[in-house]
C-alpha positions, 0 to 999 in steps of 0.5 A: 138844847142844841146837842142834837142839832150840833151832832147833825151839823157835825155829820154834814147836815146844813139845815137841821129841822125840828118837827113836832105835832099838836092835836093828835089826841083831840076828837075835833079839828086838824092834826097840825105839824110844824117844822123849824130850822134855825139858820143862825143858832145865836138868834134863838129866842129866849124862853124856847121850851116844850110848848106844854110848859109855857103859858098861852101868852108866852107861846104867842109871844114866841110865835111872833118872834119865830115867824118874824125872824128872817133867819128862822125857816118854818112851815106848817102842815095840817090834816083835817078831820075828814081825812083823819077819819079816812086814813087814821090818826097815825097816817095823818100825823105822819102826813102833816109832818111830811107836809111841814118838812116839804115846806122848807126846801132847804131842810136836809135833816129832821129831828122828830119828836117822839117815834120814827116817821115813815115816808120822809124825803130826808134823813131823820132822827126821832127823839122821845120827849124831844120838845124838851131836849131840842130847841128846834123841836121845841120851837116846832111844838110852839108853832104847831100848838099855836097854829092849831089853837088859832084854828080851833078858836076860829071854829068856835065862832063858827060852831058856838054850841061846842065851847071849842074855845075852852077845851080846844077840841080835846075829849073833856067832859064838857066837850062830850056833853056838848056833842051829846046835846047837839050831835057832832059838827063838821070838824068832829072826827067821826072815828074817835070816841066819844063821837063814834059812840054818840053817832052809833049808840050801842043799843042801836047797833044791837037793835040792827043786829037782832031786829 
């Protein structure tokens, strides 16, 4: 899982960062991006893979290894619900990725999971399903996912009516049920379904239109 990193290094780049995000499809909480640079590729922790293919326990173990190895550079970027509603989720995802990359001053090239990102301050290559093809992107996916999970677990304590610890902010039937019952809370994305329709039921919209 180092072919893309080696290609970038062969092209003259010294600090190749992998970038990935978590929480883009949720209707609550931030979108979180992480950037990771392995300055010594012989020290990549065993088991690095797409975070979706790992257990929660394994992700947390790898998180500790990634964050406590001095040869690994990393940074996190977050954009929260209010700003997501203001600028839209695509722009928010790009901003989170830019913030993560800006947090690693040494980074001179980025490997991006998925589609191209606009507005980066350094050259980049986008890789579809990059979290299963690049160790740097996979490591970023682990940090993004675990950072967001920890954030949403803390939010679950603050807003216990919504069971955030169960669904992590994704639009599951349980989550929809809780929003319908209690109304949205401050971390909900008001432009996302089902939150938008719960806030603005179609029958109320019709009443407004026709008196």
